Residue, then its C-alpha position, 0 to 999 in steps of 0.5 A: m813337161d816331165p812325162k811322169n807328170l801327165v796321166l793318160h786315162g783310158d784307151c781313147l788316149k792310147k795314141y798318146r802313149g809314151k807322152g805320159v803315164f798310160i792307164g789302159g782300158c775303157p774304163p780302166t781297171e778300178p785301181h789302175p788310175v790310183w796306182a798310175i798316179v802313185d807309181r808313175k808307171d803305165y798300167t794296162e791290164i790285170g797282171p801278176g800281183f794284182r789281187e795281192r796289191m788290192a788286198k794290201d791297199d784295201p785297209f787304207f782305202e776303207a779307212h779313207m772312205d770311212k773318214l769321208n763318210n763320217e765327215r759327210k754325216e757330221s756335216a749333215r748333222k750340223a746343217g740340220 
């Protein structure tokens, strides 16, 4: 298995670091799980560019959450 296809999530899996993409922290910092999956690289701590990337990603995240919320409301409305 290609190590870039295995995501190790959290400090409890630190001993397996190097066998996959590692996300440090317990729990990992909020955007790190998504970034590790998208970028296929380790994220272990908040570093340079963290806030800037969060600000850049935020509109996409908010739009996705709005879409999910609207779908949930529509489903509930149809159910009754």
